[in-house]
C-alpha positions in Angstrom: 50.2 48.5 39.9 46.7 48.9 40.7 46.8 50.7 37.3 48.0 47.8 35.4 44.9 45.6 36.2 42.3 49.2 35.4 39.8 47.3 33.3 38.8 51.0 31.6 42.2 51.1 31.4 42.6 51.2 26.9 46.8 50.6 26.9 46.4 48.1 29.4 47.3 45.2 26.6 50.6 47.0 26.4 51.8 45.6 29.3 51.8 42.1 27.8 53.5 43.7 24.2 49.9 43.6 22.4 46.6 45.4 21.9 43.5 44.0 22.4 40.2 45.0 19.3 37.2 43.2 19.9 33.2 43.9 18.6 32.3 45.5 16.1 36.0 46.8 15.3 36.9 43.3 14.8 34.0 42.7 12.1 34.8 45.7 10.7 37.9 44.9 9.3 36.6 41.6 8.5 37.9 39.8 5.2 36.2 41.9 2.9 39.6 43.4 2.2 41.0 40.2 1.0 37.9 40.2 -1.3 38.4 43.8 -2.7 42.5 42.1 -3.8 41.0 39.3 -5.8 37.8 40.2 -7.2 39.3 42.1 -10.1 41.1 38.9 -11.2 37.7 37.2 -11.3 36.7 35.7 -14.8 38.7 35.5 -18.4 38.8 38.7 -18.8 40.4 39.1 -15.1 43.8 41.5 -14.4 46.9 39.5 -13.5 48.1 41.0 -10.5 51.7 41.4 -9.2 53.1 40.8 -6.0 56.5 41.0 -4.7 58.0 39.2 -2.2 60.7 40.4 0.5 63.5 39.1 -1.5 62.6 40.6 -4.6 61.0 37.8 -6.6 57.8 38.7 -8.5 54.9 36.7 -9.2 52.6 37.2 -11.6 49.2 35.7 -11.5 45.4 35.9 -11.9 45.0 32.6 -9.8 43.0 33.4 -6.7 44.9 30.3 -4.7 48.4 31.6 -5.8 47.6 35.6 -4.7 46.4 34.5 -1.4 49.0 32.1 -0.4 51.6 35.1 -1.4 49.9 38.2 0.9 50.3 38.0 4.4 47.1 37.9 6.1 46.8 38.5 9.8 43.0 38.9 10.2 42.0 35.5 11.3 38.8 35.8 9.6 40.9 36.9 6.2 43.5 33.2 7.5 39.8 31.1 7.1 39.7 32.6 3.7 42.9 32.3 2.8 42.7 27.9 4.1 39.3 28.3 2.1 41.0 29.3 -1.1 44.0 26.2 -0.4 40.8 23.9 0.1 38.9 24.6 -2.9 42.0 24.6 -5.1 43.4 21.0 -3.9 39.6 19.9 -3.9 38.5 20.7 -7.4 41.2 22.5 -9.2 39.0 25.8 -9.8 36.9 28.5 -8.2 39.1 30.0 -5.7 38.5 33.5 -6.3 34.9 33.0 -6.1 34.6 31.0 -2.9 36.6 33.4 -1.2 34.2 36.6 -2.7 30.8 34.8 -2.0 32.2 34.1 1.8 33.4 37.3 2.2 29.6 38.9 0.5 28.1 36.4 3.2 30.5 37.8 6.2 29.5 41.6 5.1 25.8 40.5 5.1 26.3 38.6 8.4 27.9 42.1 9.9 24.8 44.4 8.9 23.1 41.7 10.6 24.2 41.9 13.5 24.5 45.6 13.7 21.0 45.5 13.6 21.1 43.7 17.0 20.5 40.2 15.6 22.6 37.4 17.7 25.3 35.8 15.5 23.7 32.1 16.7 20.2 33.5 14.7 22.4 34.8 11.8 24.6 30.9 11.9 21.4 29.1 12.4 20.0 31.0 8.9 23.3 30.6 7.2 23.1 26.5 7.8 19.5 26.7 7.2 20.1 28.5 3.6 23.1 26.0 3.3 20.7 23.0 3.4 18.4 24.5 0.9 21.1 25.6 -1.8 22.1 22.0 -2.0 19.1 20.2 -2.1 17.7 23.0 -5.0 21.5 22.8 -6.9 20.4 19.1 -6.5 16.7 18.8 -8.0 16.9 21.3 -10.1 20.2 21.8 -11.3 22.4 18.7 -11.1 22.9 16.2 -14.1 24.6 13.1 -14.3 28.0 12.8 -16.2 26.3 10.4 -17.9 23.5 12.0 -19.3 25.8 14.8 -20.4 27.5 14.8 -24.2 31.1 14.8 -24.8 30.7 18.8 -26.2 29.0 19.9 -22.8 32.2 18.5 -20.8 34.9 20.3 -23.4 32.2 23.4 -23.0 33.4 22.5 -19.1 36.9 21.9 -19.2 36.8 25.4 -21.7 35.2 27.7 -18.8 38.0 26.4 -16.2 40.9 26.7 -18.9 39.7 30.3 -20.0 40.7 32.3 -16.9 44.2 30.5 -16.8 47.3 30.7 -18.9 46.1 28.3 -21.5 43.2 30.5 -21.6 44.4 30.8 -25.7 44.3 27.1 -26.3 41.3 26.2 -24.6 39.6 24.2 -27.3 42.9 21.8 -27.3 43.6 21.4 -24.5 39.7 20.6 -23.3 39.4 18.3 -25.5 42.2 16.5 -24.3 41.6 16.6 -20.8 38.0 15.4 -21.3 39.9 12.3 -23.8 42.5 11.7 -20.6 39.3 11.4 -18.0 37.2 9.4 -20.0 40.2 6.9 -20.1 40.4 6.5 -16.6 36.9 5.7 -16.3 36.2 3.4 -13.5 33.5 1.4 -11.2 33.3 1.2 -7.6 32.1 -1.4 -5.3 28.4 -0.6 -5.7 28.8 0.3 -9.7 29.4 4.0 -9.7 31.5 5.8 -12.1 35.1 7.5 -10.4 37.1 9.2 -12.3 40.8 9.3 -10.4 42.5 12.4 -11.6 45.5 11.3 -10.0 45.5 8.3 -12.7 46.4 10.9 -15.0 50.0 11.6 -15.2 51.2 14.8 -16.8 54.4 15.0 -18.2 56.5 18.1 -18.6 58.8 18.9 -21.5 60.7 22.1 -21.6 61.5 23.4 -25.1 58.1 22.8 -27.1 55.6 24.8 -27.8 51.8 24.7 -26.3 50.6 23.2 -29.4 52.8 20.2 -29.4 51.3 18.5 -26.7 49.3 15.0 -26.8 47.6 12.6 -25.4 48.0 9.3 -25.4 46.7 5.9 -23.6 49.6 4.1 -21.9 52.4 5.7 -19.6 55.3 8.0 -20.4 58.0 8.2 -18.0 61.0 11.0 -19.1 63.7 8.4 -18.5 66.3 7.2 -20.9 67.5 3.3 -21.0 70.3 2.7 -19.5 72.4 1.2 -22.1 73.4 3.0 -25.7 72.7 -0.7 -27.5 69.6 -1.5 -26.2 66.3 -1.4 -28.6 64.6 1.8 -29.1 61.1 -0.1 -28.7 59.7 -3.3 -27.4 56.7 -4.9 -28.3 54.4 -6.9 -25.8 57.1 -6.4 -23.3 57.3 -8.4 -20.3 57.7 -5.7 -17.8 59.3 -5.8 -14.2 59.3 -3.0 -11.8 62.4 -3.7 -8.9 62.9 -1.4 -5.6 66.5 -2.8 -5.2 69.8 -2.3 -6.7 71.8 -4.6 -9.1 74.7 -4.2 -8.3 77.8 -6.0 -7.0 76.5 -7.4 -3.7 78.6 -6.2 -0.6 78.3 -7.2 2.6 76.4 -5.2 5.5 78.1 -2.7 7.8 79.5 -4.4 10.8 79.9 -8.0 9.1 83.6 -8.9 10.0 85.3 -12.6 8.1 88.3 -13.9 9.4 90.1 -15.3 6.5 93.5 -17.6 6.7 93.9 -18.0 2.8 94.1 -15.2 0.2 92.1 -17.4 -2.4 89.4 -17.5 0.2 89.0 -13.5 -0.4 88.9 -13.5 -4.5 85.5 -16.5 -3.9 84.1 -13.8 -1.8 84.5 -11.8 -4.3 83.6 -13.6 -6.8 80.5 -14.8 -5.3 79.2 -11.3 -4.4 79.6 -10.4 -8.3 77.4 -14.1 -8.7 74.5 -13.3 -6.2 73.3 -10.0 -8.8 74.2 -12.1 -11.5 71.9 -15.1 -10.7 68.9 -12.3 -10.2 69.3 -10.9 -13.8 69.1 -14.2 -15.0 66.2 -15.1 -12.7 64.4 -12.2 -14.3 65.5 -12.9 -17.9 64.3 -16.6 -17.4 61.2 -15.4 -16.4 60.7 -13.9 -19.9 61.0 -10.3 -18.8 61.9 -7.7 -21.7 62.0 -4.3 -20.1 62.9 -4.0 -16.4 61.5 -0.4 -14.7 64.4 -0.1 -11.4 63.7 2.6 -8.3 67.8 2.3 -7.7 70.9 1.8 -10.0 72.1 -1.1 -12.2 76.0 -1.7 -12.7 77.3 -1.3 -16.7 78.3 -4.9 -16.6 74.1 -6.0 -15.9 73.2 -3.7 -18.3 75.4 -5.4 -20.9 74.0 -9.0 -19.8 70.1 -7.3 -20.3 71.1 -5.8 -23.6 72.6 -8.8 -24.9 69.1 -10.7 -23.8 67.2 -8.1 -26.1 65.5 -6.1 -22.7 65.4 -2.7 -21.9 66.6 -1.1 -18.4 65.2 2.2 -17.1 66.6 3.4 -13.5 66.6 5.6 -10.7 62.7 5.6 -11.7 60.6 8.0 -9.3 58.3 5.7 -6.9 55.4 7.1 -7.7 55.6 6.5 -11.1 57.1 2.8 -10.7 53.3 2.4 -8.7 51.6 3.6 -11.3 53.2 1.5 -14.0 53.2 -1.8 -11.8 49.1 -0.6 -10.9 48.8 -0.3 -14.7 50.3 -3.8 -15.7 48.9 -5.9 -13.2 52.4 -5.9 -11.2 53.8 -5.8 -7.7 56.9 -3.6 -6.7 
């Protein structure tokens, strides 16, 4: 038994079903290999990578975040680089390959310093100081306010981002569209600082058309049909209602028991169940509503009432879309 706890026994870690590596061996196996995988996919002339998973599904991409997400990374530093690329993709949407390559190069340089017998704490302190100086230099010498940049500069920035994506051949077309969309959602916070909420721009995907047929307009597009064929195709200056409940025949909740002695009372109950939703429809129409967006369903008999009154209805609207519509027209769900 004493051999199990021998510190000089190289195979002692195998007793617990694993192996142990440390020191220079770990640093030599750092994330440089991950950077080498995606390095050739950097830039507008970067190469695409073909990845095949365990079930045989093939993915072809030159996006750094996509490639790293499909890789099975076991090295601790490599996992950090994968999370770094995912965070970059979430916050910025571009530059995922660049941040991984830069981070891997910093690790390689740090490893060279450690080989020269410089303590890791000293290397970390130097990197933190360099980060502060780099941020100060960018803020003082390179950064410019968006208000000072013309539309042409913004389009060029968008074209740089799009050039390495699948829409690179339509760079000018989509770059101008992206700039127009973000300028349309420009807002100001409480301190008067300009904000451009990307989440306020809705992208509607329709299959079967070419990329050149894409268009931008101010408003909100929803890929849902009207519930009635007899309804108008267009409504000018609508009064919109966004609801989060069914307009169906009202039914009593589970667990409610009613004991009746007269069959006529049963018919009266059924009639009242139908009248409750009818009253809701009339309340909406009396308020002047001409467009109803519901996150749930509307029965055909109530759709007919809306159509006869000249109103349009859309059902099964996703809740995120319903909130955006409500926010855009000043309503509440």
